[in-house]
C-alpha positions as a Python dict, from the first residue, in 0.01 Angstrom:
ca = {
    (1, 'M'): (0, 0, 0),
    (2, 'L'): (286, 233, 72),
    (3, 'T'): (392, 221, -287),
    (4, 'Y'): (51, 337, -410),
    (5, 'L'): (44, 619, -151),
    (6, 'I'): (382, 741, -272),
    (7, 'L'): (279, 714, -639),
    (8, 'G'): (-49, 907, -580),
    (9, 'M'): (126, 1183, -390),
    (10, 'T'): (418, 1219, -633),
    (11, 'F'): (198, 1236, -945),
    (12, 'A'): (-49, 1474, -782),
    (13, 'F'): (221, 1719, -672),
    (14, 'A'): (380, 1713, -1019),
    (15, 'A'): (43, 1781, -1178),
    (16, 'A'): (-54, 2050, -932),
    (17, 'V'): (268, 2257, -968),
    (18, 'Q'): (301, 2213, -1347),
    (19, 'P'): (195, 2539, -1525),
    (20, 'G'): (-141, 2496, -1687),
    (21, 'P'): (-489, 2650, -1720),
    (22, 'I'): (-606, 2565, -1369),
    (23, 'Q'): (-293, 2695, -1212),
    (24, 'A'): (-319, 3018, -1411),
    (25, 'Y'): (-682, 3058, -1304),
    (26, 'L'): (-597, 3000, -932),
    (27, 'V'): (-317, 3255, -950),
    (28, 'S'): (-535, 3509, -1122),
    (29, 'Q'): (-815, 3488, -869),
    (30, 'A'): (-580, 3479, -568),
    (31, 'L'): (-414, 3794, -686),
    (32, 'S'): (-735, 3967, -772),
    (33, 'H'): (-959, 3870, -484),
    (34, 'G'): (-756, 3707, -212),
    (35, 'W'): (-736, 3352, -74),
    (36, 'R'): (-1075, 3347, 109),
    (37, 'R'): (-1278, 3366, -222),
    (38, 'T'): (-1030, 3154, -417),
    (39, 'I'): (-976, 2860, -177),
    (40, 'P'): (-1297, 2682, -294),
    (41, 'A'): (-1153, 2671, -648),
    (42, 'A'): (-864, 2454, -516),
    (43, 'F'): (-1119, 2174, -445),
    (44, 'S'): (-1237, 2171, -804),
    (45, 'P'): (-1068, 1833, -889),
    (46, 'L'): (-1293, 1666, -635),
    (47, 'V'): (-1595, 1787, -838),
    (48, 'S'): (-1467, 1755, -1188),
    (49, 'D'): (-1266, 1441, -1184),
    (50, 'G'): (-1552, 1199, -1106),
    (51, 'P'): (-1697, 1218, -1460),
    (52, 'I'): (-1343, 1224, -1600),
    (53, 'I'): (-1249, 899, -1429),
    (54, 'V'): (-1571, 725, -1544),
    (55, 'L'): (-1514, 847, -1906),
    (56, 'V'): (-1152, 724, -1904),
    (57, 'L'): (-1214, 390, -1744),
    (58, 'L'): (-1532, 301, -1932),
    (59, 'V'): (-1577, 520, -2241),
    (60, 'L'): (-1284, 733, -2349),
    (61, 'S'): (-1078, 449, -2498),
    (62, 'R'): (-1365, 397, -2750),
    (63, 'V'): (-1418, 760, -2837),
    (64, 'S'): (-1264, 906, -3160),
    (65, 'A'): (-996, 1166, -3155),
    (66, 'S'): (-1244, 1425, -3283),
    (67, 'M'): (-1415, 1425, -2943),
    (68, 'M'): (-1085, 1538, -2779),
    (69, 'L'): (-1053, 1811, -3041),
    (70, 'V'): (-1398, 1938, -2957),
    (71, 'L'): (-1314, 1928, -2589),
    (72, 'R'): (-991, 2117, -2636),
    (73, 'G'): (-1150, 2377, -2857),
    (74, 'A'): (-1422, 2447, -2600),
    (75, 'G'): (-1162, 2467, -2333),
    (76, 'G'): (-958, 2720, -2538),
    (77, 'I'): (-1261, 2942, -2573),
    (78, 'F'): (-1350, 2926, -2206),
    (79, 'L'): (-987, 3013, -2117),
    (80, 'L'): (-1001, 3319, -2345),
    (81, 'Y'): (-1310, 3425, -2153),
    (82, 'L'): (-1134, 3391, -1823),
    (83, 'A'): (-844, 3588, -1963),
    (84, 'F'): (-1083, 3866, -2068),
    (85, 'V'): (-1229, 3877, -1713),
    (86, 'A'): (-870, 3893, -1571),
    (87, 'M'): (-769, 4162, -1818),
    (88, 'R'): (-1073, 4371, -1725),
    (89, 'T'): (-960, 4349, -1357),
    (90, 'W'): (-612, 4460, -1466),
    (91, 'R'): (-744, 4765, -1661),
    (92, 'H'): (-953, 4889, -1372),
    (93, 'F'): (-699, 4804, -1101),
    (94, 'D'): (-594, 5165, -1028),
    (95, 'Q'): (-915, 5338, -1105),
    (96, 'G'): (-1089, 5274, -776),
    (97, 'T'): (-1368, 5089, -946),
    (98, 'A'): (-1285, 4731, -838),
    (99, 'Q'): (-1452, 4456, -1033),
    (100, 'P'): (-1708, 4260, -824),
    (101, 'A'): (-1534, 3962, -677),
    (102, 'P'): (-1687, 3618, -763),
    (103, 'S'): (-1819, 3418, -472),
    (104, 'G'): (-1650, 3106, -355),
    (105, 'R'): (-1920, 2901, -528),
    (106, 'Q'): (-1861, 3084, -859),
    (107, 'N'): (-1494, 3029, -835),
    (108, 'L'): (-1545, 2661, -771),
    (109, 'L'): (-1779, 2631, -1066),
    (110, 'R'): (-1538, 2819, -1301),
    (111, 'A'): (-1238, 2607, -1187),
    (112, 'T'): (-1446, 2291, -1233),
    (113, 'L'): (-1524, 2397, -1594),
    (114, 'V'): (-1155, 2465, -1658),
    (115, 'N'): (-1077, 2112, -1543),
    (116, 'L'): (-1355, 1954, -1742),
    (117, 'L'): (-1253, 2135, -2062),
    (118, 'N'): (-882, 2075, -2019),
    (119, 'P'): (-741, 1761, -2185),
    (120, 'G'): (-477, 1730, -1911),
    (121, 'P'): (-680, 1538, -1657),
    (122, 'Y'): (-816, 1308, -1926),
    (123, 'L'): (-465, 1231, -2048),
    (124, 'G'): (-340, 1188, -1698),
    (125, 'W'): (-609, 940, -1599),
    (126, 'S'): (-592, 752, -1929),
    (127, 'L'): (-215, 725, -1942),
    (128, 'V'): (-104, 713, -1577),
    (129, 'M'): (-363, 717, -1302),
    (130, 'G'): (-621, 491, -1478),
    (131, 'P'): (-381, 196, -1538),
    (132, 'L'): (-235, 236, -1182),
    (133, 'L'): (-583, 239, -1029),
    (134, 'L'): (-687, -74, -1212),
    (135, 'K'): (-362, -254, -1125),
    (136, 'G'): (-388, -159, -761),
    (137, 'W'): (-755, -249, -737),
    (138, 'R'): (-683, -592, -883),
    (139, 'E'): (-412, -655, -625),
    (140, 'A'): (-633, -532, -340),
    (141, 'P'): (-915, -275, -332),
    (142, 'A'): (-730, -99, -46),
    (143, 'H'): (-443, -29, -281),
    (144, 'G'): (-665, 144, -535),
    (145, 'I'): (-840, 350, -257),
    (146, 'A'): (-500, 451, -114),
    (147, 'L'): (-382, 568, -457),
    (148, 'V'): (-690, 783, -511),
    (149, 'M'): (-694, 924, -155),
    (150, 'A'): (-323, 1012, -175),
    (151, 'F'): (-361, 1171, -518),
    (152, 'Y'): (-652, 1404, -428),
    (153, 'T'): (-534, 1491, -84),
    (154, 'T'): (-195, 1605, -228),
    (155, 'M'): (-358, 1777, -528),
    (156, 'V'): (-597, 1983, -311),
    (157, 'L'): (-335, 2070, -45),
    (158, 'T'): (-89, 2181, -314),
    (159, 'Q'): (-347, 2396, -487),
    (160, 'V'): (-447, 2549, -153),
    (161, 'G'): (-78, 2628, -103),
    (162, 'I'): (-57, 2795, -440),
    (163, 'V'): (-357, 3006, -361),
    (164, 'V'): (-224, 3115, -25),
    (165, 'L'): (123, 3186, -163),
    (166, 'F'): (1, 3416, -442),
    (167, 'S'): (-259, 3586, -227),
    (168, 'T'): (25, 3708, -9),
    (169, 'A'): (167, 3885, -310),
    (170, 'R'): (-124, 4126, -280),
    (171, 'G'): (64, 4285, 7),
    (172, 'L'): (358, 4376, -214),
    (173, 'G'): (184, 4696, -326),
    (174, 'P'): (-71, 4789, -592),
    (175, 'R'): (179, 4827, -875),
    (176, 'V'): (334, 4490, -826),
    (177, 'N'): (-6, 4329, -778),
    (178, 'R'): (-135, 4488, -1094),
    (179, 'V'): (156, 4360, -1294),
    (180, 'L'): (106, 4007, -1154),
    (181, 'V'): (-265, 4022, -1237),
    (182, 'G'): (-170, 4127, -1599),
    (183, 'V'): (79, 3842, -1624),
    (184, 'S'): (-183, 3588, -1505),
    (185, 'A'): (-429, 3719, -1758),
    (186, 'A'): (-173, 3690, -2031),
    (187, 'A'): (-102, 3326, -1916),
    (188, 'L'): (-470, 3236, -1942),
    (189, 'A'): (-483, 3394, -2290),
    (190, 'C'): (-174, 3199, -2397),
    (191, 'F'): (-318, 2874, -2278),
    (192, 'G'): (-642, 2943, -2460),
    (193, 'V'): (-477, 3038, -2782),
    (194, 'F'): (-249, 2736, -2760),
    (195, 'Q'): (-544, 2498, -2718),
    (196, 'L'): (-725, 2651, -3017),
    (197, 'W'): (-401, 2642, -3231),
    (198, 'S'): (-343, 2278, -3142),
    (199, 'C'): (-698, 2200, -3244),
    (200, 'A'): (-644, 2373, -3583),
    (201, 'V'): (-319, 2186, -3643),
    (202, 'A'): (-465, 1851, -3550),
    (203, 'Y'): (-769, 1911, -3765),
    (204, 'R'): (-548, 1966, -4071),
}
């Protein structure tokens, strides 16, 4: 069981700290609205990954590549929308007209959509976690449960740490904070454009 605990924690930490759409969104919200309203978004994998796991283990292996292209394209469009929201916050940062902060529930919903429309979790579960889960479950159900528990505990705690870390950057002063918000908006836009570009290339 210890092996599966270590595997789950290692892969979760690597996935959580790797730059990607969900990390860019967490950073953007933490810088713009603080950790209290952003913390719920760190729990988004617990909401989004249930359907992903079912799709990967039961359906995804039989779905054509065009389905992944549609998913990636929808994710790219949604990321561009989030980049637009972040950029609007950046534009009004010094004007004394702060944009209304999304509630914790809204942040959780948006982060869940980012996960669902991001091919990363699907690839991670189909190529790494799915086979490991099936292998561990066949050896002993406790091994599979240990893998999943270790993975999501580490994933959530790491994302909470990211939120808290970047929310402290708000204390560096309005100019630094505005620059960081602009960088996070640009990162979201880049991820969105990249996903749409990869769709176009694959479609050709």
